[in-house]
C-alpha positions in Angstrom: 24.2 -8.6 -2.5 24.2 -6.0 -5.3 25.1 -8.6 -7.8 22.3 -10.9 -6.7 19.8 -8.0 -7.0 21.1 -7.2 -10.5 20.8 -10.8 -11.6 17.3 -11.0 -10.2 16.0 -8.1 -12.1 17.9 -9.1 -15.3 16.1 -12.4 -15.1 12.7 -10.7 -14.7 13.4 -8.3 -17.5 14.3 -11.1 -19.9 11.3 -13.3 -19.0 8.4 -10.9 -18.3 5.7 -11.2 -20.9 5.5 -8.3 -23.2 3.5 -5.4 -21.8 3.6 -6.7 -18.2 5.3 -4.8 -15.4 6.2 -5.5 -11.8 6.1 -3.3 -8.7 8.8 -3.1 -6.1 8.6 -2.8 -2.4 10.7 -2.4 0.7 9.2 -1.6 4.2 10.7 1.4 6.0 8.6 2.3 9.0 7.5 -1.2 9.8 11.1 -2.5 9.6 12.2 0.0 12.2 9.2 -0.7 14.4 9.1 -4.5 14.1 12.8 -5.5 13.7 15.2 -2.7 14.5 13.7 -1.1 17.7 10.6 -3.2 18.4 7.2 -1.9 19.2 7.9 -1.2 22.9 11.4 0.0 22.1 10.1 2.5 19.6 7.3 3.7 21.8 9.5 4.3 24.8 12.5 5.6 22.9 10.5 8.2 21.0 10.2 10.0 24.4 13.4 8.8 26.1 15.9 9.1 23.3 14.3 10.8 20.2 17.7 11.5 18.7 18.4 7.7 18.5 15.1 7.0 17.0 15.7 9.7 14.3 19.2 8.2 13.5 17.7 4.7 13.1 14.9 6.0 10.9 17.3 7.9 8.7 19.8 5.1 8.4 17.2 2.6 7.3 15.4 5.2 5.2 18.5 5.7 3.2 18.9 2.0 2.7 15.4 1.8 1.2 16.0 4.9 -0.9 19.2 3.4 -2.3 17.2 0.3 -3.3 14.4 2.2 -5.0 16.9 4.4 -6.8 18.7 1.3 -8.2 15.6 -0.4 -9.6 13.0 2.3 -10.4 14.6 3.1 -13.8 14.4 -0.5 -15.0 12.0 -1.1 -17.8 10.4 -4.0 -16.1 9.4 -1.9 -13.1 6.1 0.0 -13.5 5.7 1.4 -10.0 6.8 1.5 -6.4 4.1 -0.2 -4.3 5.4 0.8 -0.8 3.9 -0.9 2.2 4.1 0.4 5.7 1.2 0.0 8.1 0.8 3.1 10.3 -2.3 2.4 12.3 -4.9 0.3 14.0 -8.7 0.5 14.0 -9.0 4.0 15.6 -5.8 5.8 14.8 -2.1 5.8 14.0 0.4 4.0 16.3 2.7 7.1 16.3 1.3 10.6 16.5 0.9 12.5 13.2 3.6 14.9 14.5 6.1 12.0 14.9 5.2 10.6 11.5 5.9 14.0 10.0 9.3 14.2 11.6 10.5 10.6 11.1 8.7 8.9 8.2 6.9 11.3 5.9 10.1 13.1 4.6 11.4 9.7 3.4 8.1 8.7 1.9 8.2 12.0 -0.1 11.6 11.1 -1.3 10.5 7.7 -2.5 7.5 9.3 -4.3 9.8 11.8 -6.0 12.1 9.0 -7.2 9.1 7.3 -9.0 7.8 10.5 -10.5 11.1 11.6 -11.9 11.2 8.3 -13.9 7.6 8.9 -15.1 6.3 6.1 -12.9 3.7 6.0 -10.1 3.8 5.5 -6.4 1.2 3.3 -4.7 0.9 3.1 -1.0 -0.4 0.1 1.1 -1.2 1.2 4.6 -3.4 -0.7 7.2 -5.1 1.1 10.0 -7.1 4.3 10.5 -5.1 7.1 8.8 -7.9 9.6 8.6 -5.8 12.3 10.3 -3.0 12.1 7.8 -4.6 10.8 4.5 -5.0 14.3 3.0 -1.3 14.9 3.8 -0.4 11.7 2.0 -2.4 12.8 -1.0 -1.8 16.5 -1.2 1.6 16.9 0.4 3.5 13.6 -0.3 1.5 13.0 -3.5 0.9 9.3 -3.5 -0.8 8.1 -6.7 -2.8 5.2 -5.3 -3.9 3.9 -1.9 -4.6 0.3 -0.8 -5.8 -1.4 2.3 -9.4 -1.0 3.4 -11.5 -2.4 6.2 -15.2 -1.8 6.3 -15.0 -1.2 10.0 -12.7 1.8 9.4 -13.7 3.2 6.0 -15.5 1.2 3.3 -13.8 1.5 0.0 -16.8 3.2 -1.7 -16.8 5.9 0.9 -13.1 6.5 0.5 -13.3 6.6 -3.3 -16.2 9.0 -3.2 -14.2 11.4 -1.2 -10.7 11.0 -2.7 -11.1 9.1 -6.0 -10.9 12.3 -8.0 -7.3 12.8 -6.7 -5.8 9.3 -6.5 -6.5 5.7 -7.7 -8.2 3.4 -5.2 -7.0 -0.3 -5.0 -8.8 -3.3 -3.6 -11.5 -2.8 -0.9 -13.1 -6.3 -0.6 -13.0 -6.6 3.1 -10.8 -9.6 4.1 -13.2 -10.6 6.9 -16.1 -10.8 4.4 -13.9 -12.5 1.8 -13.0 -15.2 4.4 -16.4 -15.8 6.0 -19.3 -14.9 3.6 -20.9 -17.7 1.6 -20.5 -17.5 -2.2 -23.8 -15.8 -3.0 -23.5 -13.2 -0.3 -20.0 -12.5 -1.3 -21.0 -12.1 -5.0 -23.6 -9.6 -4.0 -21.1 -7.7 -1.7 -18.4 -7.6 -4.4 -21.0 -6.5 -7.1 -22.1 -3.7 -4.8 -18.5 -2.4 -4.6 -18.0 -2.7 -8.3 -21.3 -0.9 -9.1 -20.3 1.9 -6.8 -16.6 2.3 -7.6 -16.2 1.3 -11.3 -18.3 4.0 -12.8 -16.3 6.7 -11.1 -13.1 5.3 -12.5 -9.5 5.0 -11.2 -10.5 1.8 -9.3 -9.0 -1.7 -9.4 -10.8 -4.6 -7.8 -9.0 -6.6 -5.2 -9.0 -7.6 -1.5 -8.8 -5.0 1.2 -5.5 -6.6 2.4 -3.3 -9.6 1.6 -4.9 -12.9 0.4 -4.4 -14.8 3.7 -4.1 -18.6 3.7 -7.4 -18.9 5.6 -9.4 -17.4 2.8 -11.3 -20.2 1.0 -10.0 -20.6 -2.5 -13.6 -20.6 -3.9 -14.3 -17.2 -2.3 -11.2 -15.8 -3.9 -12.3 -17.2 -7.3 -15.7 -15.7 -6.7 -14.3 -12.3 -6.3 -12.3 -12.6 -9.5 -15.4 -13.9 -11.4 -17.4 -10.9 -10.4 -14.6 -8.6 -11.6 -14.4 -10.4 -14.9 -18.1 -10.4 -15.6 -19.0 -6.9 -14.3 -20.5 -4.6 -16.9 -21.7 -1.0 -16.5 -25.5 -1.0 -16.2 
């Protein structure tokens, strides 16, 4: 396995265009929740057998740490772009107290790995994380945040509040990217750019992944607006 990983990154390093970097990612919290314990398993066990839950988190957390430690020093790697969805529309799936015990200590270790190499740590997280976002920024010290839904927090509102502390990535709501006609989408994307670009530390993109149900022409429309935007 280690040999395959080494060959993979050797190939990237040899073939990546000059000046281009990649980001690396392994899920930690989601892997425990979705694959190792399961949603119901985690939610029951966190009360019935918290020691077991902690052991599982720490075991997998170390696996993720070992991977990041191996690749973060490579020249082709520019940042860790960690992805772990913590919440849903109105809150986090585990209490903030549980996240502080089980997940945040590991997240802080991953951030530290990146920073020690002079690189950055970006965090993708779906759901309403309003109760822990300041902890992610001030305590854990993430460098950038991604995943926005207008129904939770529009990207412009988030950037206005936190953009002086971290970079803000994406924000074009996936629902709108999928369903608006081209002209309405252009106006919507332009509004985001006009609000976020002048403040700086912003990169245009979708609020979440580019799903296969998003019309290709809408995706291209978003890119066109980004390429043609100019500060008024």
